[in-house]
C-alpha positions as CSV (number, residue, x, y, z in Angstrom):
1,M,-68.7,-51.3,76.8
2,G,-71.6,-50.6,79.3
3,V,-75.1,-49.5,78.7
4,R,-75.1,-45.8,77.8
5,H,-77.9,-43.8,79.4
6,A,-78.9,-40.2,80.1
7,R,-81.9,-40.9,82.4
8,E,-81.4,-41.4,86.1
9,Y,-80.4,-45.0,86.8
10,A,-83.1,-45.2,89.5
11,D,-85.8,-44.4,86.9
12,I,-84.4,-46.9,84.4
13,L,-84.2,-49.6,87.2
14,K,-87.8,-49.0,88.1
15,D,-89.0,-49.4,84.5
16,L,-86.8,-52.4,83.9
17,T,-88.0,-54.0,87.2
18,D,-91.6,-53.6,86.0
19,A,-90.6,-55.1,82.6
20,V,-88.8,-58.2,83.9
21,S,-91.6,-58.8,86.4
22,G,-93.9,-59.3,83.5
23,I,-91.8,-62.1,82.0
24,N,-93.2,-65.6,82.5
25,R,-90.9,-67.7,84.7
26,S,-88.5,-64.8,85.2
27,Y,-87.4,-66.2,88.6
28,T,-85.6,-69.1,86.7
29,F,-82.9,-66.5,85.9
30,F,-81.7,-67.1,89.5
31,E,-82.3,-70.9,89.1
32,M,-85.3,-70.8,91.4
33,E,-88.0,-73.4,91.2
34,K,-91.6,-72.5,91.0
35,G,-92.3,-73.6,94.6
36,E,-89.4,-71.5,95.9
37,W,-90.8,-68.4,94.0
38,E,-94.3,-69.0,95.2
39,A,-93.1,-69.3,98.8
40,L,-91.7,-65.8,98.8
41,A,-93.7,-62.9,100.2
42,D,-94.7,-60.1,97.8
43,A,-92.0,-57.8,99.3
44,E,-89.4,-60.5,98.7
45,K,-90.5,-61.1,95.2
46,S,-90.2,-57.3,94.5
47,E,-86.6,-57.4,95.9
48,V,-85.7,-60.4,93.7
49,M,-87.2,-58.7,90.6
50,E,-85.2,-55.5,91.3
51,A,-82.0,-57.5,91.7
52,L,-82.8,-59.3,88.4
53,A,-83.3,-55.9,86.7
54,D,-80.0,-54.6,88.1
55,D,-78.1,-57.8,87.0
56,V,-79.6,-57.7,83.5
57,F,-78.9,-54.0,83.1
58,F,-75.2,-54.5,83.9
59,G,-75.1,-57.7,81.9
60,L,-76.3,-55.9,78.8
61,G,-73.1,-54.0,78.9
62,E,-71.3,-57.2,77.9
63,E,-74.0,-59.0,75.9
64,T,-76.7,-57.3,73.8
65,S,-79.3,-60.0,74.6
66,I,-80.0,-61.9,77.8
67,A,-82.5,-64.7,78.2
68,V,-84.8,-64.2,81.2
69,G,-87.4,-66.9,81.9
70,D,-89.6,-67.2,78.8
71,G,-88.4,-63.9,77.5
72,I,-85.4,-62.0,76.1
73,V,-84.1,-58.6,77.2
74,T,-82.2,-56.8,74.4
75,Y,-80.2,-53.6,74.4
76,H,-80.4,-51.5,71.2
77,P,-77.6,-48.9,71.6
78,K,-78.4,-47.0,68.4
79,R,-82.1,-46.6,69.5
80,H,-81.2,-46.0,73.2
81,V,-83.7,-48.5,74.4
82,I,-83.9,-51.9,76.1
83,E,-86.6,-54.1,74.8
84,V,-88.3,-57.0,76.6
85,T,-89.8,-59.6,74.3
86,Q,-91.8,-62.8,74.9
87,G,-92.3,-64.9,71.8
88,D,-92.8,-62.5,68.9
89,N,-94.2,-59.7,71.0
90,V,-92.3,-56.8,72.5
91,S,-93.9,-56.4,75.9
92,H,-91.9,-53.4,77.2
93,V,-89.6,-50.7,75.9
94,V,-87.3,-49.1,78.5
95,R,-86.0,-45.7,77.3
96,L,-82.4,-44.8,78.2
97,I,-82.5,-41.1,77.3
């Protein structure tokens, strides 16, 4: 299936990285403990979040929703967006076109 997009992937990845970075406990996606996450340098945390965004983007090609930490990332193909929610609130909308 895949996530259809017209924007440059690098731009989508940047926006999605920013979005998943705002999810509480997002590091648990990689089965990291809080102490492991806190021990990382800022540059390493940024790399982990970019890898997370990349994995989620490609995962959304198979599943329309993926749990990440305390949030959910959902692909809406008809609206051409990826939404990041925590609880009942949409925290980010990543446009695909």
